[in-house]
N, C-alpha and C positions, 0 to 999 in steps of 0.2 A: 678387653681387647680393644676396645676403640674410644674413643674419647668420644666427645661431643658429634650423635649419631648425623650422619651424614641426612640434607634435606632433600632426597632425591626419593622418585616414585608418586605412587598415591600418598601424598600427605592430608593426616589425617591432626584436627585438631583437641589435643590432649586435652583435658580439663583439668583445671586448677585443681588440687586437688586440696581440701577444706582444713581448713587447723581444726573444726568440732568432731571431725572423725576421730581423729587419735584422743581427743579426751572421752570420745565412747567405750575406744577399745582400753585406756586406763580407768573407766567406769568400772567393766568389766572385770578386769585384775585386781578391783578393792571391793571387789566384793563377794571376793574368794577370801575375807580372811575371815568370814564368818565361816568357815571351813576348821572342822579341825586339823591338825596335823599328822601325818599322814606314817605310818611303820616303814621302813626302822628308821631311815636315816635321818628326813625330815625331825622327828620325831624325838632322836637321839641329839641332834644338834640344839634343838628347844630346849632339853633338859637341860643338855651343858653352858648353854648360855643363859640361862638361869640361872645353875649354880655361876659362874662366873661375876653375872651381877650382886649374888652376896657373899663374893667370897673381894679377899684383899689382893689376889696370883694371880692378874689378865697374864701374866708371863707365859703360863702353866698351864696347859693345859689337861681338864679329867673327865673322866664319861662315869661316874655311881660309883667316884672317887677313887676310881683305878686311873693307871697314866693312859693318857691319850696321845700318838701319834701314830694321825693318818694324815689328817688335814689341819692348813695354817690358820695361823688364828683370827684371821681380820675378820671372817664372817661373825663368829664369838664377837668378836671385841664391839662391832653393831649393831649387835644385838643383843649384844647387856646391856648397853649404853641405850636403844632404844627400849626396854624393862624397864629397866631405871627410870626412863620420863613414864613412861604410860603402864606400869604395873607388868606383870605379867601373863599376859594373854596372847591370845591368836595375832591381835592385830600388832600388835610390841614386836612379835617375832616376823613376819611377814613384810612389816613396812619399809624397811633397810632394803630390801628386797625389791619391791617394788619399782620404791624411787629410783634404783640402780638400772633399774629396767627401761624406766622410760624414760633415762638418762644416756641407754644405750643405744634407744632407740630414734636421739635428738642425737649423736656420736655421728649413725650412719648415717643419716638426712646429711652432717654434714661434709661426711666424709664424702658421699654421693655427691653431694651438687660440687664439693673440689677436684673432684677426679671427670666431673660429665655439667650437670648443668640445674638450677632448682629444681625443676620437672623431673626428672629421673630420681635426685636426692629426696624428694617427698615421697612418689613410687616407692621407693626404699628401703624409707622409712615405713612406709605405709605396709610394705608387705612383712617385716621383719615381723610389727607388732601384732598384727593379726594370724603367723603361722604357730600350729597347733602346741606347736615346744615353748613359743615366750608364754602362752596361756597359761603351763602344765608348771613354767617353772617362778612364776607367781602365783602356784595355788602349793605344789608342792617343794615348797624351799628349800633349797642345797647352795653347793656354792656356786654353783655353774653364771648363777643370774646375773652374780654381782662380779663376775671372771669377764664373765662376755662384757660387760660394761666397762672394764679395763681394759680391755685388749682392743677394744676398737676404737677407745680415746686415742689409748698410744699409735695404732693403725694412723684416726687422723690426724694428732698433730706430728706426728714424723711424716708425713703427708706433704703437711704443710711445708715443714721443713724442708723437704726434699728439694720443694719449689722456690722455696724465699731464703732459705738460707740463716735465717731468723733464728739466733741459739736460743730463744723464749720457747721457740716452737718443740723442739729438741730437747729440754731440759723437762719441760710437761710431759712428755714422749715418755722418757725417763720417768716419771713420776709416776705415771698411769700404771709402767710395766713392774716398777718395786710397788706400788701398790697388788697390782695383780698377782706376783708372782706373794706378796702373804697370803692371798686368795687361796688358790690353788698350786702354786710351784711353778718349776719354772716354763712349765707352757704358754703360761702369759708373757716371756720373752721371745719364744720361741715361736708363737706367730707369727709377730710383727718382723723379725728375722726372717720366715719362710718367704711373707709379701712384698718386701725389699729383698730380696735376694732374689726374687723370681721376678720380677718389672725393672732392678738396674742392668743384670747380665741381658736379658732382651732388648736392652735399647741401648747394650757395651759400655755402660760409664761405668766402668773400672774403676773411675776416681773416686765415686761415692760409696766406696769396700773400706779404707782409711783415709779418716779422719779428726785431726787432733781434735776434736770436739765430743767422741768418742768418749777420750778418756773421763772428760770433766761429765757428761750421761750414764756411765760405767759407778762415776765415783758417787752419786744421788741415788741410785737404784741401795749400791751398797750400805749409804748413809739410813735408807731407810727399812734396811734389812737390819739391821744392828740389831732396835728392838725383842724382835721376832727371834733371832739365834741368840740372844742372850740365855728366854728362855727353854730352845731347847737345848742350850747345853747346860747350865744348872738342874733340865728338869734331867737329863741322860746320859752328857759327855761325864760329867763333871762327877755320876755315880760308875763306876766299872762294872758294879754288880749287877746293876742290871741288862749286861752285853749285846748296848747295843745305841750307837751313836747317832742324835738325833740330829745333829747336821749331815750328815756323811747320807742318811733317809730323805730328809728335804731336798738336797741337792744332786742326789744321785738314786739310791732306789727305788721312789715311787714315781718319777719319770721315767728316767733314762736304765735302770735293772726290773723295768716292765720290756724292755725288747732284747735288751741284751739276753735276759733269763735269768738274770741277778735273784731276781722279786720273787718270792713262793707262790705271788696272786695269780694264778690263772682260771681260767672258764672256758677256755678251747675257743674264740672267738677268732674266724679271721677276718682276711683282708674288709670281706663282704657284710660282714655285720653291722657298724656303722650307719653304708649305705641303705640298709633293708630297713631300719628304725626313720631311717630319715624316713619311711614313704610313708609313716603318719604324723613322725614328730617335725615336717617341716609343712603338711597339709596346710594348704590345700594348694601351695603352690610348685613342687617339689617337682610334679613332671613340665615344669616349665624350666625349673632350676635346671634340670640333669639337659636335657637339654640346649639351653645357652653355655653350658659348660661344656656342649658336643659342639656346637660351635665353633665358642671363639678356640677350642683345641684345633678344629678342624682350618679353620683362619691361618691360627700361626703356626700350623706346619705349612701352606699355602705359600706365605709370607717367608717363607725357611730360618723358622722360627728367628727373626727379630722382628722389632715394633717399634712406628712412630713417635717423631719424638711426642705428640701427640696423645698419644695410647695407652693404653695401664693396665697393667697385669697384675696389680697389687691384689686384686680380689680374685680372679682366676689361678695365681700359680699361689700363692695364701692359699688359698682352700684345699687343692689340688695337694701342697706340699705337706697343710697340716693334718691331712683329712690322712697323707699316707705314712706320718709318725704315730699319728692317734691309734691310726689302724695296722700296722707294728706288732703296739704293744700283745702282751700275753694274755693283760684281762681286760676285757672293756662293759663296757654299760654305755647304756645309750641315749646317756647325755653328755657322754663324754664331747660328742660334734657340736655342742651347742654352743661352744666358742667358736665357732665361724662362724656361724647361722649370719650376722652382722654382712659379711665379704659375699656367701649365696644371696640375702637378700639384694644387695648391689647387686651379682653379674643377674640373676633374674632380669632386678628393677629397668638395667642398661639393657637387656636385649626386647623387653617389649616395648621400649620409648624406642627402641628403636625398627619393630614393627611396627604399631600405632601411628609414630609418628613421623617416619622415617619410610615408611611404606616396605621395608624391607621384606624377606621371606615371608610373602603375603599365602602361598597351602599352610606354611606353618603357623600364622595367624587364622587360616579355614578353619585349622584343624581342632586349633584349641579352642576356638569360642563352642560345640559342640561337645569337646569332651572333657572343658573343666563345668560345665554348665551339669554332664554324669557323675562327677566326683561331687559335686554338692549335694545333688538330688540323693546318692549313697546315703552323703553323712547324713541329711535327714534324714532318708528311712530309718539310719540307728540310731539317730537318736528321739524316735518317734517311737522304735523297739521298745528300747530304755525306760523312757519315761511315762509312757503307759501300757506293757506291759511286764516286762522285768521289774522294773521297780515301778509301780503305778503312782504317782506324785497328785492327783486327786484334779480334780474341775478348775481348779482355778488358775495351775499351769496353763492347764491343758488349755484352757482360749485363750493365756497370754501365746502361747507356742501359737495358736493357729491364727491371730492378730500376724505375730511376727512371718511366719513362713504366704499370708497371703500379702503383705508387702511383698517380701521377694519375691513373691509369681508376678508381680507387679512390673518388677524390674523386667525378670525373664521375662517377658513375652512381649518386652516393649523391643524396637530394632538401631542398638544403635551399638558403634565397635567400643565405647568404654562399658560395659557391661560385664567383658572378660575379666576387667577388675573391678566390680562396681560387685558382681556378684558372686567372687570371691570374698571381696572385704565382708561384706554383711552377713554373707553365712558363716564367714566365720565366728564373727563375732552372736549373732544370733546360738550357733550349738553349743560354744564354751559362756556367757550368758545364761543357759540353759542346763549346764555340765557344771556349773558349779554354784546354783540354788535349786536346784532338784535333784541331781544325780548323785554329786559326792557328798553333800550330807546324807543322803538316807544312806550311801557304804558306807560313809562312816561309823554309821549305831551298830555296823558289825564289829564295829575295832574295837575289843577291850578293854584298849588300856585310858584312853580315852573317857570312857566314862563312866567307867570304875570311880579312878583318878576324879575324875567331875564329883562324882558321891559323896567320893569320898569326903570332899574338899565342903560342900556343899550341905554335909550332916554333921562337919564339924569330928568327924574318926579321926585321934588322935595320929599320927603317920606313924611316932614310935612304937607306934602298938600293934603294926598293922606286918607283915611278909605276904610273897607271891613266894607259891611252893610247885615247883617244876611248869612253870608258868612259860623258860626259857623266854624267847624272843619274840611273844606274844604281847607284851606289855610292855614298850617300849616307850608308851604317849603317856604311861600312868605317872612317873614321876615330877612332868612338866604338868598334866590338869591336877594333881593332887598337891604339886604346888612344895613337895618334896621329895626325897630320897626315898621310897620306899623296897629296904633291901628284898632279894630273891633268892634259893634254895633248891637245892635235888636232896638236903638232909633233910627228916625229920624231927634229927635230935636239934637243929637248929633253930628251931621257930622258941621252944624256950619258953616263957614266960608271955609271949604276944598273947593277946587277945581276938585278932582279927587276920585270919588267913585266905588269901585269894589263891583258886588252885581249877586245875579242871578235872572231868572224870578219874583219870589214871589217879592225880594226884589224891582226889577226894573220897577216894575207894583205900588209900593209905590210911588218911586221916583217920577215916572214921572207926578201924582198930586200935586208935587208939586214943579218941579223943571224942570226948560226943559234942557235936553243933548243931547249932541254930543257922538257917540260910537267914542274910541280910538283905543280897543283889545278887540275882541270875540275870544269864543271858548267854546268848548265844555268838563266835565271833569265826570268822573268816579272814586271813592275810584278805584286804581288797587289792594290790601293789599286783597282786597278781591271779585277777579273777581268768575263771574259767569257764568254757560252756554251760557243765554241770549248775555251775552257783550261779549264773546270769538269768539260768532255766528257773521258773517260779516250781515246777515239776522235779525237780530235782535239786534242787537246791536244799533244801533236810539234809538228804544224803555227805555235801559237803561243808557242815559247822560242824563246829565242837560245841560243847557245854562251859560257862567256866562259872565261878560260884564264887564267893563273897558272902564268907562264914564265921559267922561269931564263933568263940571256943567256948563252953558252957562249962566245961572240966576233962578230966578223966573220966575213960571207963574202967568198969571194973577189973584191978588187976592190973592196971596202970600206975 
């Protein structure tokens, strides 16, 4: 709500946030490229991107050879280009999203600097760069990282235009909206609209709602969407036998249809679902953010819903309306709110600046100093539990973790006000450095698709001789790491002349009645994206695991 925080009360000197701290966060992002993709979504998108890099049909999307109508094509386009340049591997798949994440951090800095000042800009960018969701987005790659980057870029450019009326800023903002829509649909348009509807309404700038320049912006968005629309039309609308309109799905059903009830996708999530998931995804800054939002709303009410000319409601109002829109959907997933994380970071950064530099809300600041430290101590406890007990990482990792914790605690025991930020930033970086390099690689050994797929490729087993039987979604990563599509079936009759079959206990029992088999590779699997206490506990883990087998078919049994 505020512009530059007033210099009143007990003024502190905020240290200038150095550029190298962003380099350290980026380094942690890049360490995640050694981690395999996670089932289901990231592995599915990697396989689709690989297929597109080999095909000559970039305007149509296919998943394992079948029509795919869920996400727009931009993620697959950039990943396919990356794979052609660097090969089909984790680095090529994750690189575009990491680069977009870094751009989102920069655009957040520029937007916060425009709305407030240099210090708030750097702080807001740092909060975004070190929140838990950002580290997850650059590891478990989906559409949301790229979407977030396009949306915050659009808001930044449109905010520049709102102040200067330079047509170039409006046009670049519309370009970002167009690419955002090609990444994840109309939400890329709606979030900027929510931001400026809020700000202009509270400032009574009614003249901003109707400008002839908007027609040019709409035209640019429409032109950018033409290739995607051609792909949807030729893949679906030209074929009435498919009984679905790709264009209607993109522009209505996939987004607004979830609110109206038209979409069949429902998972019972209510309005609190996204906030509850932010309790982990916006760590360690979530409680500061909630407090900042509450303060901004209370102040707005006190001011009778009017903003001063130098105030702003782009971030607070944009986040609130985006949240209400996304929370109204009948189908929600935790990462849906990631698109608004730059707005949340700026709200939090501005509030912290007001407390630390402007001396406002001293009692709140006094409360959060020990409270934030307690949150980080809990995170460290969880990290130590995971890497030392649940999945023992070995003495080298333990020694590195001990050194990092000693460094963190040296800062913890210093008496200076800046440690509220410093401890949170360094703590988040330390936690995620070890999650990416110690925890995730161990967890992914329990995912069958990447393990077996890499084995098939390394051993030179012809992919056309392999089939999976009764594996369902347990091996989504199989195709990407085998570097080819491997069919799956629930019918034993479809195994045909293939000489290798991947299956689990139920399927193995069926196969043994018909074929003579010899084991080639065996292991245990678990859906690592849905961790349970029983799986995390080494004493009860075996009860949660399922056996899988890559078997060589020697021939049929007698009588078959």
